[in-house]
N, C-alpha and C positions, 0 to 999 in steps of 0.2 A: 428779715424777709422770711416769710413762711414757705417751707418746702412742701410741695404737693405730694400727696400719697401716691406711691407707685401703683398704677392700675393694671393688674394682671390681665384682665380681659382686653383692655386696649392694646397691651403689648402683644398678646396672642393674635388679635385681629390684624394688627399691622404686619406681624410675622407671616400670617396666612396670605395676606394680600401680596407682599413682596415675593414670597416663595412662589405663589401662583404666577406672578408676572414673569419671573425668571424661568419657570417651567415652560410657560407659553412661548417665550422668545427662543429658548434653547430648542424646544420641540420643532418650531418652524425652521430654525437653522439646520437641524439634523434632517428634516424632511427634504431640504434642497441641497444638502452638502454632498460633496463627491464621495465615491466609495473609498475605502481605506487605501487601496493601491495607488489611487491618484493623489490623495491627500499627502501621503508620505513621499511620493516621487516628485511632487510639485511644491512641497512645503506650504500647503494651503492654509491660509488664515482668514478669519473674518472678524473685523473689529479688533485685530491683534490677538485673537484667540484661535488656537488650532482645533482640529476635529476632536482629538482625544480630550481636550479641556472642555469643549462644549458637551461632550458625552458625560464627563464627570459632573459638570454643573447640572445637567438635566437629571441625572440619577440622584445626586446628593440632595438637590432641592426638592425632588419628589418625596424623598424620605423626610426631609424637614417639614414639608407641607403636611404630610401625614401626622408627624409629631405634633405640629401646631393644632391640627384638626382634633386629635385625641385630647390635647390639653384644653381646647375650647369646650369639648364635651364635658370633661371632668370639672371644668371651672363653673359649670352651671349647677344649680340645685337639682339633685336627682329627682325629687318629687315633681318639680316643675317640668323637667325634661320628660319624665315618664308620662305626666299628664298631657304634655304637648303632643307626644307621639300617639297616645291613645286617642286624643281628640282628632288628630289628623287622620288616623286610621279610620275612625268612624265616619269622618267627612268623606274620605276616599271611597269607602264602601257605599256611601250614599250617592256618590258621583261615579256611577259605574261606567258611563260612556267615556268620561275623561280617563279613568283608570285603565279601561280596555284599550283606548286609543294610545295612551302612553306606552303600555305594554307591547302593543303591536309595533310601534315605532322602534322600540328597543330590539325586539325580536327580528324585525326587518334588517336593522343594521348588523346584528350579529350574523344572521344567515347570509346577507349580501357580502359581508366581509369574508366569512369562512368559505363560501362557494365561489368567491372571486368573480362576481357578475357586475355588469354596469348598473348604476354609475359608480359603485364602490371600487371596482377594479380600475376605473378611469382615474380616480384620485391617486391610487398607488402608482399607476403608470405615469401620471404627471410627475410624481416625485422621482421615479426612476429616470424619466427623460431629463429632468432638471439636474439630477446627479451626474448623468452621463455627459451632459454638455460641458462640464468642467474639464473633461479629458479629451475634448475633440482636437485641440490644437497642440498637443504635446506628443512626444515620442514615448511610447509605453516602455516600462523597464524590460530589459531582455529576459529577466527571470523574476519570479516573485520575490519581493523583499530584497531587491538588488541594493537598495540603500543601506542595508544592514551587512553587506559583504565587505570584507577588507579589500584594500587596494591590491594586495597580493592575490587574493582569490579572483578578483575581477580580471587581473592581468593573465593569470594562468588558465582560468576556466573559460572566460568569455572572449578574451582577445588573443589567446595563444601567444603571449609575450612574456618576456622575463619581467619580474616585478620592477627591477631597477630601470628597465627601459620605459615602463609605463610612468614611473615617477618622473623621468626626464621629460616625457611628453606633457605631464601635468605642469611642470615648472615652465616649460616653453609656452604653454597656454596662459601663463601669467598668474597661476594659482599658487598659494602657499601650501606646503605639505611637509609633514614631519617624518613619516616613515610608512613602510608598506603595510603595517598592521593597523593603520587607521582605517576606520570604516568610511565608506563613500559618503554616507549621510553626515558624518561628523566633519569631514573635510569640506564638503559643500557648505555646511553651516558656518564653518570657520572663515570661508571666503565670501559669505553673504550671498550665495546663489542657491537656487533650488537644485536638488540632486540631478534632475533630468537635464538641466542646463549644463551643469558641471560635466556630466557623462558625455553629452553631445559634443561639447567643446574639446574634450580630451580624447575622443575616439574618432575624430574626423579622418576619413580615408582608410580606416581599419575595418576589417571584416569582423562583425560582432555576432557571436552565437546567440540566436534568439529562440527561445522555446515557445512552441505554439500556445501553451497554457499561460503565457505571461500576462494576457489581458483578463484572465478569469479571476 
């Protein structure tokens, strides 16, 4: 059986296509995803992937796409490439209306985006609205990054309780807990619930210190 020769150009072309596809999907997800405070507090996932993973996918595949694009350029014969751009440049100069029209469109998008005017601002507002809808039906964290606080810190700082007393409330709510130094996010993950659900169920009837900047 004859083994086919490995085609570098085909490999690069496939790589560019799949990288672009993942960039496009992750870009759309990040456009509508909740802000960081909501994603951490609600343990938000989409297709089993959390926000930080979507961000990593988008960033890394953007670089991979650039790498494939550079490889695609270098895989071509330089004389052919130079001749191609020279010919296209001459054609572009002969097609002044098309060149000017394309340039104006680009300048319009740049100016509209930087000056934040409709309809460009409307696109960004739609993304902000979509992101904000994720947090409409949840209780916001009492302080920023509350999920990263230890149970002891939550008890003493937010609830004005002794740490052991808060541990007892957690056990009474039916959750497993190991000790006061565990972080709220880790304990909620251990029990298979979002941090906001865990916090709500273990602080019912208690006065919770809420800082005004918690939603920012």
